[in-house]
VMD Tcl script that draws the C-alpha trace (Angstrom):
set ca {
  {16.40 63.67 1.23}
  {13.38 65.03 0.99}
  {10.42 63.65 3.66}
  {8.39 62.48 1.03}
  {10.90 60.99 -1.04}
  {11.53 58.87 1.56}
  {7.71 57.82 2.44}
  {7.46 56.77 -0.95}
  {10.60 54.86 -0.87}
  {9.37 53.10 2.29}
  {6.19 52.26 0.75}
  {7.48 51.07 -2.32}
  {9.96 48.69 -0.26}
  {6.93 47.77 1.76}
  {5.14 46.68 -1.11}
  {8.02 44.89 -2.61}
  {8.31 43.13 0.53}
  {4.85 41.92 0.65}
  {4.96 40.99 -3.13}
  {7.90 38.89 -2.05}
  {5.72 37.14 0.30}
  {2.98 36.33 -1.95}
  {5.27 34.99 -4.19}
  {7.11 32.77 -2.03}
  {3.59 31.48 -0.22}
  {2.88 30.97 -4.18}
  {6.34 29.01 -4.71}
  {5.40 26.66 -1.93}
  {1.74 26.02 -3.21}
  {3.30 25.33 -6.57}
  {5.86 22.89 -5.23}
  {3.08 21.16 -3.19}
  {1.14 20.79 -6.22}
  {4.30 19.29 -8.06}
  {4.88 16.95 -5.40}
  {1.30 15.92 -5.34}
  {1.51 15.40 -9.14}
  {4.77 13.40 -8.82}
  {3.57 11.02 -6.31}
  {-0.05 10.21 -7.96}
  {2.23 9.52 -11.22}
  {4.63 7.30 -9.20}
  {1.29 5.21 -7.65}
  {-0.15 5.14 -11.08}
  {2.88 3.82 -12.68}
  {3.24 1.16 -9.68}
  {-0.64 0.13 -10.37}
  {-0.15 -0.29 -14.09}
  {2.99 -2.26 -13.56}
  {1.00 -4.56 -11.31}
  {-1.94 -5.12 -13.50}
  {-1.96 -8.64 -14.86}
  {-2.92 -9.30 -18.42}
  {-4.48 -12.52 -20.35}
  {-1.03 -13.10 -21.79}
  {0.58 -13.44 -18.18}
  {-2.33 -15.64 -17.12}
  {-2.21 -17.75 -20.21}
  {1.56 -18.22 -20.01}
  {1.63 -19.30 -16.07}
  {-1.61 -21.58 -16.54}
  {0.05 -22.92 -19.71}
  {3.50 -23.86 -17.51}
  {1.07 -25.48 -14.83}
  {-0.68 -27.41 -17.69}
  {3.02 -28.53 -18.88}
  {4.16 -29.59 -15.42}
  {1.04 -32.14 -15.07}
  {-1.55 -30.03 -13.47}
  {-3.73 -29.79 -16.67}
  {-6.86 -31.03 -15.03}
  {-6.25 -28.50 -11.94}
  {-6.10 -25.40 -14.65}
  {-9.48 -26.55 -16.09}
  {-10.80 -26.47 -12.53}
  {-9.67 -23.34 -11.66}
  {-11.26 -21.80 -15.37}
  {-14.27 -23.31 -14.41}
  {-14.61 -22.10 -11.04}
  {-14.32 -18.50 -12.36}
  {-17.45 -19.57 -14.31}
  {-15.97 -20.18 -17.74}
  {-15.11 -22.69 -20.11}
  {-11.84 -20.84 -21.51}
  {-9.37 -18.26 -19.94}
  {-10.43 -15.42 -22.33}
  {-13.99 -15.48 -21.12}
  {-12.86 -14.65 -17.46}
  {-13.37 -11.09 -16.25}
  {-9.56 -9.48 -16.37}
  {-10.41 -8.29 -12.66}
  {-10.26 -11.85 -11.58}
  {-6.84 -12.86 -13.28}
  {-4.65 -11.52 -10.09}
  {-6.71 -14.33 -7.90}
  {-6.32 -16.99 -10.83}
  {-2.38 -16.56 -10.86}
  {-2.80 -16.70 -6.88}
  {-4.48 -20.28 -6.92}
  {-2.74 -21.38 -9.88}
  {0.61 -20.76 -7.94}
  {-0.86 -23.01 -5.15}
  {-0.64 -25.85 -7.84}
  {2.53 -28.01 -6.96}
  {3.13 -26.49 -3.85}
  {0.57 -28.51 -1.90}
}
mol new
graphics top color blue
foreach p $ca { graphics top sphere $p radius 0.5 }
foreach p [lrange $ca 0 end-1] q [lrange $ca 1 end] { graphics top cylinder $p $q radius 0.2 }
display resetview
């Protein structure tokens, strides 16, 4: 084989090798990004599942009222500065549920 041909072949193979190394680096970066996105999606899903809705709180409080804790339920609602449950800021629902769950456990 011609020396120039061998040199060109060597240069081409060297470039292919470097391109493959770069491709591998890029694939690792893509894999890291996918992992990050998946982890974030799982975290968002878990948080969404933990969100307490007005209906959830209403159901629990209604059950406590039926168990004879009507006055205590009214006290919990008024403690959060409202006359009715729908007037309470939804970010407080989890705290209301915690207090409601204490009723009857004392």
